[in-house]
C-alpha positions, 0 to 999 in steps of 0.5 A: 345721407346727412348733409349739415348746413356747415362744414364740421371744422372740428365740431362734433357731429351729434346726429338727431338731438332730442330737441323739438320746437312744437307748432306753437314755437315752444322748445322742448328737450327730453320731452320737457319744455324749456322754460328759460327764455334766455336759453331758448333765445340762445338756442334760436341764435344757433339755429340753421336750415339746410338745403333740404329744409331740415333744422340744425343747432350749430355751436362752435363745438358741435352740431345736430339736427332738431325737430321743428313741427311747423316754424321755429319762431312765432310773430308775437307783435307787429309794427307798421311805419308809414302808410300805403305803398310806403309802409314797412311792416315788421314783426317781433318774434317770440325769441326777441328778433325783429323781421321786416317784410321786404324782398329778402325776408318775404311774407307768404301764405303756405300750408302748415306742416302741423295743421294742414291749414293755410298759414301766413309766414315771414322768412327771416334773414337766415331763411327760417320761417316765422309763423304769424299768430292768429291775432297778429294776422288779423291786424295784418289783414286790416292793412290789406288792399286789393291790387291787380296783378297779371290780370287777377285781383289779389289781396295783400299788403305793401311793405318796403315798396313791394306788394306781397299777395295773400290771396286771390279776390273773387271776380265780382264783375258781372 
């Protein structure tokens, strides 16, 4: 059974569209890469996630599911304002959107459905994942600190007054 993320409201239901976002954030239509960034940005602005984690393109006249191999967006740049617990970390995506790490748009580490590796993601305001590329992740790690949390030493970063854990530190006490 299919449950779109919005009511049809006169839209034509198209089922599965032949649109795919590969693990590197590149968009494809009919097995061909979409090269025009303006077209990718337009499609990205219409992307929605349903309750089952499936991705949909929702236009004013139609809607259909698309395939996303990993995350629909890739963080391509990072900005930091402030320092320590007062800093705010923000990411610019490959579709020119900006996501700041805060309670509503958290930073996390989870298994990539494409590679099976642990990968850092930030969630945008529409609950869509933004994968943080390796170079940006290295920059992010330079901001990392160790904080005691529930009896464990966790490595993570501060942003918007919140601590976002990225991993457990080994217990080095004798």
